[in-house]
DSSP file (Angstrom, degrees, kcal/mol; ACC not computed):
  #  RESIDUE AA STRUCTURE BP1 BP2  ACC     N-H-->O    O-->H-N    N-H-->O    O-->H-N    TCO  KAPPA ALPHA  PHI   PSI    X-CA   Y-CA   Z-CA
    1    1 A M     >        0   0    0      0, 0.0     4,-0.9     0, 0.0     0, 0.0   0.000 360.0 360.0 360.0  39.6  116.8  104.1   89.3
    2    2 A V  H  >  +     0   0    0      1,-0.2     4,-2.6     2,-0.2     5,-0.2   0.873 360.0  63.7 -74.5 -37.6  116.0  105.9   92.5
    3    3 A L  H  > S+     0   0    0      1,-0.2     4,-2.6     2,-0.2     5,-0.2   0.906 101.6  47.7 -58.1 -49.4  112.8  107.6   91.2
    4    4 A P  H  > S+     0   0    0      0, 0.0     4,-2.4     0, 0.0    -1,-0.2   0.903 113.7  49.4 -60.3 -39.4  110.8  104.4   90.6
    5    5 A W  H  X S+     0   0    0     -4,-0.9     4,-2.4     2,-0.2    -2,-0.2   0.923 111.4  48.0 -65.3 -43.7  111.8  103.1   94.0
    6    6 A L  H  X S+     0   0    0     -4,-2.6     4,-1.7     1,-0.2    -1,-0.2   0.905 112.2  50.1 -63.8 -40.2  110.8  106.4   95.8
    7    7 A L  H  X S+     0   0    0     -4,-2.6     4,-1.6    -5,-0.2    -2,-0.2   0.917 108.6  53.4 -60.1 -42.6  107.5  106.4   93.9
    8    8 A Y  H  < S+     0   0    0     -4,-2.4     3,-0.3     1,-0.2    -2,-0.2   0.925 110.3  46.6 -56.1 -48.4  106.9  102.8   95.0
    9    9 A K  H  < S+     0   0    0     -4,-2.4    -1,-0.2     1,-0.2    -2,-0.2   0.799 119.8  39.4 -64.3 -30.3  107.4  103.8   98.6
   10   10 A M  H  < S+     0   0    0     -4,-1.7     2,-0.4    -5,-0.1    -1,-0.2   0.526  93.6  97.8-100.0  -7.4  105.2  106.9   98.3
   11   11 A T     <  -     0   0    0     -4,-1.6     2,-0.4    -3,-0.3    -4,-0.0  -0.711  51.4-165.8 -93.0 130.8  102.4  105.5   96.1
   12   12 A H        -     0   0    0     -2,-0.4     2,-0.4     0, 0.0    23,-0.1  -0.881   6.6-153.2-111.6 142.7   99.2  104.2   97.7
   13   13 A F        -     0   0    0     -2,-0.4     2,-0.2    17,-0.1    17,-0.1  -0.920  14.3-126.6-117.2 140.0   96.6  102.1   95.8
   14   14 A K  E     -A   29   0A   0     15,-0.5    15,-2.2    -2,-0.4     2,-0.4  -0.567  26.6-137.9 -76.0 147.8   92.9  101.8   96.3
   15   15 A S  E     +A   28   0A   0     -2,-0.2     2,-0.2    13,-0.2    13,-0.2  -0.929  30.9 159.9-114.0 135.4   91.8   98.2   96.6
   16   16 A K  E     -A   27   0A   0     11,-2.3    11,-2.5    -2,-0.4     2,-0.4  -0.778  33.5-118.5-139.4 178.7   88.6   96.9   95.0
   17   17 A I  E     +A   26   0A   0    118,-0.3     2,-0.2    -2,-0.2     9,-0.2  -0.997  27.8 175.7-129.0 133.9   87.0   93.6   93.9
   18   18 A I  E     -A   25   0A   0      7,-2.2     7,-2.5    -2,-0.4     2,-0.3  -0.740  16.8-137.9-123.5 177.1   86.1   92.6   90.3
   19   19 A A  E     -AB  24 132A   0    113,-1.6   113,-3.0    -2,-0.2     2,-0.4  -0.985  15.8-168.5-141.9 150.2   84.7   89.4   88.9
   20   20 A Y  E >  S-A   23   0A   0      3,-2.4     3,-1.8    -2,-0.3   111,-0.1  -0.933  85.2 -21.8-138.3 115.6   85.1   87.0   86.0
   21   21 A K  T 3  S-     0   0    0    109,-0.5     3,-0.1    -2,-0.4   110,-0.1   0.880 128.0 -50.8  51.3  44.3   82.4   84.3   85.6
   22   22 A G  T 3  S+     0   0    0      1,-0.2     2,-0.4   110,-0.0    -1,-0.3   0.309 112.9 118.2  83.0  -8.5   81.5   84.6   89.2
   23   23 A K  E <   -A   20   0A   0     -3,-1.8    -3,-2.4   100,-0.1    -1,-0.2  -0.792  59.7-133.8 -92.2 132.5   85.0   84.3   90.6
   24   24 A T  E     -A   19   0A   0     -2,-0.4     2,-0.4    -5,-0.2    -5,-0.2  -0.588  14.7-163.3 -90.7 149.7   86.3   87.4   92.5
   25   25 A I  E     -A   18   0A   0     -7,-2.5    -7,-2.2    -2,-0.2     2,-0.5  -0.992  15.2-140.7-130.2 120.3   89.7   89.0   92.0
   26   26 A R  E     -Ac  17  50A   0     23,-2.8    25,-1.8    -2,-0.4     2,-0.3  -0.726  34.9-173.9 -81.1 123.5   91.0   91.5   94.7
   27   27 A I  E     -Ac  16  51A   0    -11,-2.5   -11,-2.3    -2,-0.5     2,-0.4  -0.858  29.2-138.6-120.7 154.2   92.7   94.3   92.7
   28   28 A L  E     -Ac  15  52A   0     23,-1.6    25,-3.0    -2,-0.3     2,-0.5  -0.882  32.5-126.4 -98.7 142.6   94.8   97.3   93.3
   29   29 A I  E     -Ac  14  53A   0    -15,-2.2     2,-0.7    -2,-0.4   -15,-0.5  -0.841  20.4-170.5 -99.5 123.6   93.7  100.2   91.1
   30   30 A A  E     + c   0  54A   0     23,-2.8    25,-2.4    -2,-0.5   -17,-0.1  -0.850  28.3 148.4-109.5  89.2   96.3  102.0   88.9
   31   31 A D        +     0   0    0     -2,-0.7     2,-0.3    23,-0.2    -1,-0.1   0.336  52.7  46.4-114.5   7.7   94.4  105.0   87.7
   32   32 A N  S  > S-     0   0    0     -3,-0.1     4,-2.6     1,-0.1     5,-0.2  -0.908  90.0 -97.0-140.2 173.7   97.0  107.7   87.3
   33   33 A F  H  > S+     0   0    0     -2,-0.3     4,-2.6     1,-0.2     5,-0.2   0.890 119.8  49.4 -58.8 -44.7  100.4  108.2   85.8
   34   34 A A  H  > S+     0   0    0      2,-0.2     4,-2.2     1,-0.2    -1,-0.2   0.943 114.5  43.7 -62.1 -49.9  102.3  107.6   89.1
   35   35 A R  H  > S+     0   0    0      1,-0.2     4,-3.0     2,-0.2    -1,-0.2   0.864 115.0  50.1 -63.5 -37.7  100.4  104.4   90.0
   36   36 A Q  H  < S+     0   0    0     -4,-2.6    -1,-0.2     2,-0.2    -2,-0.2   0.886 109.7  50.9 -69.6 -38.3  100.7  103.2   86.5
   37   37 A L  H  < S+     0   0    0     -4,-2.6    -2,-0.2    -5,-0.2    -1,-0.2   0.928 116.9  39.7 -60.0 -46.5  104.5  103.9   86.4
   38   38 A V  H >< S+     0   0    0     -4,-2.2     3,-2.5    -5,-0.2    -2,-0.2   0.910  81.9 147.3 -72.0 -44.8  105.0  102.0   89.7
   39   39 A G  T 3< S-     0   0    0     -4,-3.0    -1,-0.1     1,-0.3    -2,-0.1  -0.148  80.5 -22.3  46.7-128.0  102.5   99.1   89.0
   40   40 A L  T >  S+     0   0    0     -4,-0.1     3,-1.3    -3,-0.1    30,-0.3   0.146  94.9 146.4 -99.7  17.8  103.8   95.9   90.6
   41   41 A M  T <   +     0   0    0     -3,-2.5    28,-0.2     1,-0.2    27,-0.1  -0.176  66.8   6.1 -53.7 145.5  107.5   97.0   90.8
   42   42 A Y  T 3  S+     0   0    0     26,-2.8    -1,-0.2     1,-0.2    27,-0.1   0.334  92.8 130.0  64.6  -4.7  109.6   95.8   93.7
   43   43 A R    <   -     0   0    0     -3,-1.3    27,-0.4    25,-0.1    -1,-0.2  -0.433  60.0-136.0 -74.5 155.7  106.9   93.5   95.1
   44   44 A Q  S    S-     0   0    0      1,-0.3     2,-0.3    -2,-0.1    -1,-0.1   0.710  70.5 -56.3 -83.2 -22.2  107.9   89.9   95.9
   45   45 A G        -     0   0    0     26,-0.1    -1,-0.3    -5,-0.1     2,-0.3  -0.951  48.4-109.1 167.1 179.8  104.7   88.6   94.4
   46   46 A I        -     0   0    0     -2,-0.3    69,-0.0    -3,-0.1    -6,-0.0  -0.954  36.6-101.6-135.8 156.1  101.0   88.7   94.4
   47   47 A G    >   -     0   0    0     -2,-0.3     3,-1.5     1,-0.1    69,-0.5  -0.209  33.8-107.3 -74.8 166.2   98.4   86.1   95.6
   48   48 A S  T 3  S+     0   0    0      1,-0.3    -1,-0.1    67,-0.1    74,-0.0   0.671 121.4  46.4 -69.4 -17.4   96.5   83.8   93.2
   49   49 A D  T 3  S+     0   0    0    -24,-0.1   -23,-2.8    66,-0.0    -1,-0.3   0.140 103.3  84.9-108.9  19.1   93.3   85.8   93.8
   50   50 A E  E <   +c   26   0A   0     -3,-1.5    66,-0.7   -25,-0.2     2,-0.3  -0.784  45.1 148.7-119.7 163.2   94.9   89.2   93.4
   51   51 A G  E     -cD  27 115A   0    -25,-1.8   -23,-1.6    -2,-0.3     2,-0.4  -0.946  37.1-107.1-166.9-173.4   95.8   91.5   90.6
   52   52 A M  E     -cD  28 114A   0     62,-1.8    62,-2.9    -2,-0.3     2,-0.6  -1.000  20.8-153.8-133.9 133.2   96.2   95.1   89.4
   53   53 A L  E     -cD  29 113A   0    -25,-3.0   -23,-2.8    -2,-0.4     2,-0.5  -0.933   5.1-156.5-110.8 118.0   93.9   97.0   87.2
   54   54 A F  E     -cD  30 112A   0     58,-3.3    58,-1.6    -2,-0.6     2,-0.6  -0.810   9.2-160.3 -90.9 125.1   95.3   99.8   85.0
   55   55 A I  E     - D   0 111A   0    -25,-2.4     2,-0.2    -2,-0.5    56,-0.2  -0.931   9.1-170.3-111.5 115.2   92.6  102.3   84.1
   56   56 A F  E     -     0   0A   0     54,-2.4     3,-0.0    -2,-0.6   -24,-0.0  -0.666  29.7-123.8-103.2 158.9   93.4  104.5   81.1
   57   57 A G  E    S+     0   0A   0     -2,-0.2     2,-0.3     1,-0.1    -1,-0.1   0.636  89.3   9.2 -75.6 -14.3   91.5  107.5   79.8
   58   58 A R  E    S-     0   0A   0     52,-0.1     2,-0.3    51,-0.1    51,-0.1  -0.972  87.5 -84.3-157.5 165.2   91.0  106.1   76.3
   59   59 A E  E     +     0   0A   0     -2,-0.3     2,-0.3    49,-0.1    51,-0.2  -0.572  59.9 134.2 -77.3 138.5   91.4  103.0   74.2
   60   60 A S  E     - D   0 109A   0     49,-2.2    49,-3.5    -2,-0.3     2,-1.4  -0.938  69.7 -83.0-164.1 175.7   94.9  102.4   72.7
   61   61 A R        -     0   0    0     -2,-0.3    47,-0.1    47,-0.3     2,-0.1  -0.565  57.2-160.3 -90.0  72.8   97.3   99.5   72.3
   62   62 A W        -     0   0    0     -2,-1.4     2,-0.3    47,-0.3    -2,-0.0  -0.306   3.6-142.8 -61.0 126.0   98.7  100.1   75.8
   63   63 A G        -     0   0    0     41,-0.2     2,-0.4    -2,-0.1    41,-0.2  -0.676  10.1-160.0 -91.3 143.4  102.2   98.6   76.3
   64   64 A I  E     -G  103   0B   0     39,-2.7    39,-3.5    -2,-0.3     2,-0.3  -0.980   8.8-176.3-121.6 131.5  103.3   96.9   79.5
   65   65 A W  E     -G  102   0B   0     -2,-0.4    37,-0.1    37,-0.2    35,-0.0  -0.858  23.4-136.6-124.7 170.0  106.9   96.4   80.4
   66   66 A M    >   +     0   0    0     35,-0.5     3,-1.5    -2,-0.3    28,-1.4  -0.134  37.9 156.6-121.9  37.1  108.4   94.7   83.4
   67   67 A Q  T 3  S+     0   0    0      1,-0.3     3,-0.1    26,-0.2    -2,-0.1  -0.421  76.1   8.0 -63.3 137.0  111.2   96.9   84.6
   68   68 A N  T 3  S+     0   0    0      1,-0.2   -26,-2.8    26,-0.1    -1,-0.3   0.697  96.3 141.1  65.4  20.0  112.0   96.3   88.3
   69   69 A M    <   -     0   0    0     -3,-1.5    -1,-0.2   -28,-0.2   -28,-0.1  -0.644  38.4-165.9 -90.0 149.3  109.6   93.3   88.5
   70   70 A K        +     0   0    0    -27,-0.4    -1,-0.1   -30,-0.3   -29,-0.1   0.358  68.2  37.0-117.3   3.8  110.6   90.2   90.5
   71   71 A F  S    S-     0   0    0     20,-0.0    -1,-0.2   -26,-0.0     2,-0.1  -0.992  81.4-103.1-153.6 151.7  108.0   87.7   89.2
   72   72 A P        -     0   0    0      0, 0.0    45,-1.5     0, 0.0     2,-0.3  -0.377  39.4-171.7 -75.4 155.5  106.2   86.7   86.0
   73   73 A I  E     -FE  91 116A   0     18,-2.0    18,-3.4    43,-0.2     2,-0.4  -0.924  26.4-117.8-140.0 164.8  102.6   87.8   85.4
   74   74 A D  E     - E   0 115A   0     41,-2.6    41,-2.5    -2,-0.3     2,-0.5  -0.902  29.0-151.2-100.4 137.5   99.7   87.2   83.0
   75   75 A I  E     -FE  88 114A   0     13,-2.8    13,-2.8    -2,-0.4     2,-0.5  -0.956  11.0-171.1-114.9 125.5   98.6   90.4   81.2
   76   76 A V  E     -FE  87 113A   0     37,-2.9    37,-3.4    -2,-0.5     2,-0.4  -0.959   8.0-155.5-121.4 118.2   95.0   90.7   80.2
   77   77 A W  E     -FE  86 112A   0      9,-2.3     8,-2.8    -2,-0.5     9,-1.2  -0.791  13.7-169.1 -95.3 134.1   93.9   93.7   77.9
   78   78 A L  E     -FE  84 111A   0     33,-2.9    32,-2.6    -2,-0.4    33,-2.3  -0.933  15.4-131.6-125.0 143.9   90.2   94.7   78.1
   79   79 A D    >   -     0   0    0      4,-2.6     3,-2.5    -2,-0.4    30,-0.1  -0.237  48.5 -80.5 -82.9-179.3   88.1   97.0   75.9
   80   80 A R  T 3  S+     0   0    0      1,-0.3    -1,-0.1     2,-0.1    29,-0.1   0.675 132.2  51.4 -61.5 -16.3   85.9   99.7   77.4
   81   81 A N  T 3  S-     0   0    0      2,-0.1    -1,-0.3    51,-0.0    52,-0.2   0.386 121.2-104.0 -97.7   1.9   83.2   97.2   78.1
   82   82 A G  S <  S+     0   0    0     -3,-2.5    49,-2.9     1,-0.3     2,-0.3   0.485  71.4 146.4  89.8   4.1   85.5   94.8   79.9
   83   83 A A  B     -H  130   0C   0     47,-0.2    -4,-2.6     1,-0.1     2,-0.5  -0.555  55.1-114.4 -76.3 136.4   85.7   92.3   77.0
   84   84 A V  E     +F   78   0A   0     45,-3.3    44,-2.6    42,-0.3    -6,-0.2  -0.580  37.2 173.0 -74.6 122.4   89.1   90.6   76.8
   85   85 A V  E     -     0   0A   0     -8,-2.8     2,-0.3    -2,-0.5    21,-0.2   0.612  65.3  -4.7-105.9 -18.8   90.8   91.6   73.6
   86   86 A D  E     -F   77   0A   0     -9,-1.2    -9,-2.3    19,-0.1     2,-0.4  -0.978  55.0-155.4-167.7 161.2   94.2   89.9   74.2
   87   87 A I  E     -F   76   0A   0     -2,-0.3     2,-0.5   -11,-0.2   -11,-0.2  -0.997   2.8-163.7-143.1 135.9   96.2   87.9   76.8
   88   88 A K  E     -F   75   0A   0    -13,-2.8   -13,-2.8    -2,-0.4     3,-0.5  -0.971  21.8-153.1-118.1 114.6  100.0   87.6   77.3
   89   89 A R  E     +     0   0A   0     -2,-0.5   -15,-0.2     1,-0.2    28,-0.1  -0.677  67.0   1.6 -92.1 141.3  100.6   84.6   79.5
   90   90 A H  E    S-     0   0A   0     -2,-0.3     2,-0.4     1,-0.2   -16,-0.2   0.900  74.3-170.7  56.3  50.6  103.7   84.3   81.7
   91   91 A A  E     -F   73   0A   0    -18,-3.4   -18,-2.0    -3,-0.5    -1,-0.2  -0.606  16.6-139.0 -69.7 127.2  105.3   87.7   80.8
   92   92 A C        -     0   0    0     -2,-0.4   -26,-0.2   -20,-0.2     9,-0.1  -0.586  14.8-103.3 -94.5 151.2  108.8   87.6   82.3
   93   93 A P        -     0   0    0      0, 0.0   -26,-0.2     0, 0.0    -1,-0.1  -0.246  48.1 -90.3 -63.0 157.3  110.6   90.5   84.2
   94   94 A C        -     0   0    0    -28,-1.4     6,-0.2     1,-0.1   -26,-0.1  -0.399  20.1-146.7 -68.6 144.0  113.3   92.4   82.3
   95   95 A R  S    S-     0   0    0      4,-1.3     2,-0.3     1,-0.3    -1,-0.1   0.843  81.1 -19.1 -76.4 -36.6  116.8   91.2   82.6
   96   96 A S  B >  S-I   99   0D   0      3,-0.7     3,-0.8    -3,-0.0    -1,-0.3  -0.948  72.7 -94.2-159.2 171.3  118.1   94.8   82.4
   97   97 A V  T 3  S+     0   0    0     -2,-0.3     3,-0.4     1,-0.2   -30,-0.1   0.719 127.0  51.7 -67.5 -19.4  116.9   98.2   81.3
   98   98 A F  T 3  S+     0   0    0      1,-0.2    -1,-0.2    -4,-0.0     2,-0.2   0.593 111.5  46.5 -92.8 -12.5  118.5   97.5   77.9
   99   99 A E  B <  S+I   96   0D   0     -3,-0.8    -4,-1.3     2,-0.1    -3,-0.7  -0.596  79.2 130.8-123.7  68.3  116.8   94.1   77.5
  100  100 A C        -     0   0    0     -3,-0.4     2,-0.1    -2,-0.2    -6,-0.1  -0.912  43.3-150.7-129.8 105.4  113.2   95.0   78.4
  101  101 A E        -     0   0    0     -2,-0.5     2,-0.6    -9,-0.1   -35,-0.5  -0.448   8.0-140.9 -72.0 143.1  110.4   93.8   76.1
  102  102 A T  E     -G   65   0B   0    -37,-0.1     2,-0.5    -2,-0.1   -37,-0.2  -0.941  16.1-145.6-102.8 122.9  107.2   95.9   75.9
  103  103 A Y  E     -G   64   0B   0    -39,-3.5   -39,-2.7    -2,-0.6   -15,-0.1  -0.795  21.7-179.0 -90.0 126.2  104.1   93.7   75.6
  104  104 A R        -     0   0    0     -2,-0.5   -41,-0.2   -41,-0.2   -42,-0.1  -0.940  23.0-122.2-124.2 147.3  101.4   95.1   73.5
  105  105 A P        -     0   0    0      0, 0.0   -19,-0.1     0, 0.0     4,-0.1  -0.356  19.5-123.6 -81.4 166.4   98.0   93.7   72.6
  106  106 A R  S    S+     0   0    0    -21,-0.2     2,-0.3    -2,-0.1   -20,-0.1   0.768  95.8  36.3 -76.3 -25.7   96.8   93.1   69.0
  107  107 A F  S    S-     0   0    0    -22,-0.1   -47,-0.1   -47,-0.1   -22,-0.1  -0.863  98.4 -86.0-128.9 159.6   93.8   95.3   69.6
  108  108 A A        -     0   0    0     -2,-0.3     2,-0.3   -47,-0.1   -47,-0.3  -0.280  45.3-177.0 -64.0 146.2   93.1   98.6   71.5
  109  109 A S  E     -D   60   0A   0    -49,-3.5   -49,-2.2   -51,-0.1   -30,-0.3  -0.949  29.7-158.7-140.0 161.6   92.1   98.3   75.1
  110  110 A K  E    S+     0   0A   0    -32,-2.6   -54,-2.4    -2,-0.3     2,-0.3   0.574  82.6  41.1-110.4 -18.8   91.1  100.8   77.9
  111  111 A Y  E     -DE  55  78A   0    -33,-2.3   -33,-2.9   -56,-0.2     2,-0.4  -0.952  60.8-160.0-130.3 149.3   92.0   98.5   80.8
  112  112 A V  E     -DE  54  77A   0    -58,-1.6   -58,-3.3    -2,-0.3     2,-0.5  -0.997   7.2-161.5-127.9 127.0   94.9   96.2   81.6
  113  113 A L  E     -DE  53  76A   0    -37,-3.4   -37,-2.9    -2,-0.4     2,-0.5  -0.936   5.2-162.9-107.6 119.6   94.5   93.5   84.2
  114  114 A E  E     +DE  52  75A   0    -62,-2.9   -62,-1.8    -2,-0.5     2,-0.3  -0.917  14.7 173.0-105.4 129.1   97.8   92.0   85.6
  115  115 A L  E     -DE  51  74A   0    -41,-2.5   -41,-2.6    -2,-0.5   -64,-0.2  -0.849  42.6 -80.7-124.2 161.2   97.6   88.7   87.5
  116  116 A A  E >   - E   0  73A   0    -66,-0.7     3,-2.8   -69,-0.5     4,-0.3  -0.334  69.8 -79.7 -54.9 146.1  100.1   86.2   88.9
  117  117 A A  T 3  S+     0   0    0    -45,-1.5    -1,-0.1     1,-0.3   -28,-0.1  -0.246 125.4  24.8 -52.3 132.1  101.5   84.0   86.1
  118  118 A G  T 3> S+     0   0    0     -3,-0.1     4,-2.5   -45,-0.0    -1,-0.3   0.265  90.7 112.5  93.5 -13.2   99.0   81.3   85.5
  119  119 A G  H <> S+     0   0    0     -3,-2.8     4,-2.6     1,-0.2     6,-0.3   0.890  71.2  55.4 -61.2 -43.2   96.1   83.5   86.8
  120  120 A A  H  >>S+     0   0    0     -4,-0.3     5,-2.4     1,-0.2     4,-0.6   0.913 113.0  42.9 -58.2 -42.4   94.4   83.8   83.4
  121  121 A K  H >45S+     0   0    0      3,-0.2     3,-0.7     2,-0.2    -2,-0.2   0.924 111.7  53.5 -69.4 -43.7   94.2   80.0   83.1
  122  122 A A  H 3<5S+     0   0    0     -4,-2.5    -2,-0.2     1,-0.3    -1,-0.2   0.874 113.7  42.2 -60.8 -38.0   93.2   79.5   86.6
  123  123 A Y  H 3<5S-     0   0    0     -4,-2.6    -1,-0.3    -5,-0.2    -2,-0.2   0.585 111.7-120.4 -83.7 -10.2   90.3   82.0   86.2
  124  124 A G  T <<5 +     0   0    0     -3,-0.7     2,-0.2    -4,-0.6    -3,-0.2   0.738  48.6 174.0  78.4  22.3   89.4   80.5   82.8
  125  125 A I      < +     0   0    0     -5,-2.4     2,-0.3    -6,-0.3    -1,-0.2  -0.478   3.0 172.9 -68.6 125.8   90.0   84.0   81.1
  126  126 A V    >   -     0   0    0     -2,-0.2     3,-2.4   -40,-0.0   -42,-0.3  -0.940  42.7 -85.9-134.5 155.9   89.7   83.8   77.4
  127  127 A I  T 3  S+     0   0    0     -2,-0.3   -42,-0.2     1,-0.3     3,-0.1  -0.390 119.2  27.6 -60.3 132.3   89.7   86.2   74.5
  128  128 A G  T 3  S+     0   0    0    -44,-2.6    -1,-0.3     1,-0.4   -43,-0.1   0.121  94.5 120.7  95.8 -20.7   86.1   87.4   74.1
  129  129 A G    <   -     0   0    0     -3,-2.4   -45,-3.3   -46,-0.1     2,-0.5  -0.253  60.1-126.3 -68.3 164.7   85.3   86.8   77.7
  130  130 A R  B     -H   83   0C   0    -47,-0.2  -109,-0.5    -3,-0.1     2,-0.4  -0.967   9.6-151.7-126.0 128.1   84.0   89.7   79.8
  131  131 A V        -     0   0    0    -49,-2.9     2,-1.0    -2,-0.5  -111,-0.2  -0.780  24.4-126.8 -91.6 134.4   85.4   90.9   83.2
  132  132 A D  B     +B   19   0A   0   -113,-3.0  -113,-1.6    -2,-0.4     3,-0.2  -0.750  36.5 169.3 -82.9 104.8   82.8   92.6   85.4
  133  133 A L    >   +     0   0    0     -2,-1.0     3,-2.8  -115,-0.2     4,-0.4   0.437  41.2 108.1 -95.3  -4.6   84.5   95.9   86.2
  134  134 A K  G >  S+     0   0    0      1,-0.3     3,-1.2     2,-0.2    -1,-0.2   0.816  78.6  49.4 -48.4 -43.5   81.5   97.6   87.8
  135  135 A S  G 3  S+     0   0    0     -3,-0.2  -118,-0.3     1,-0.2    -1,-0.3   0.511  94.6  75.6 -79.2  -3.3   82.8   97.5   91.4
  136  136 A A  G <         0   0    0     -3,-2.8    -1,-0.2     1,-0.2    -2,-0.2   0.619 360.0 360.0 -79.1 -11.9   86.2   99.0   90.3
  137  137 A F    <         0   0    0     -3,-1.2    -1,-0.2    -4,-0.4    -2,-0.2   0.377 360.0 360.0-115.1 360.0   84.7  102.5   89.9
């Protein structure tokens, strides 16, 4: 598994700020294949006010898996307007490459927001709520 580690070391993310109900979240932007592949791999954790926003080119039922992750996260799927279409709370890292669940939303999304486990509850994020993504672009 050298390739993901090398990509992690070589990949740089833009940092932006988004908001949910007036609360700001500092995010890293995963807007291409390499950044999306690396995601939050190999990090020791993220802060309670931090996250990663995956930006996809179209809406689909984007799956998230937790290979090479070291901490649990909340996964929030958003449609093209920033509306929350599904949430997976406390998604756990894979035990091995052979035991690695892919988390998928019930409905199509264009964006995926990853937060530290408990982050969705702390921000009060609920299905049907809307994340302000304007400053992410």
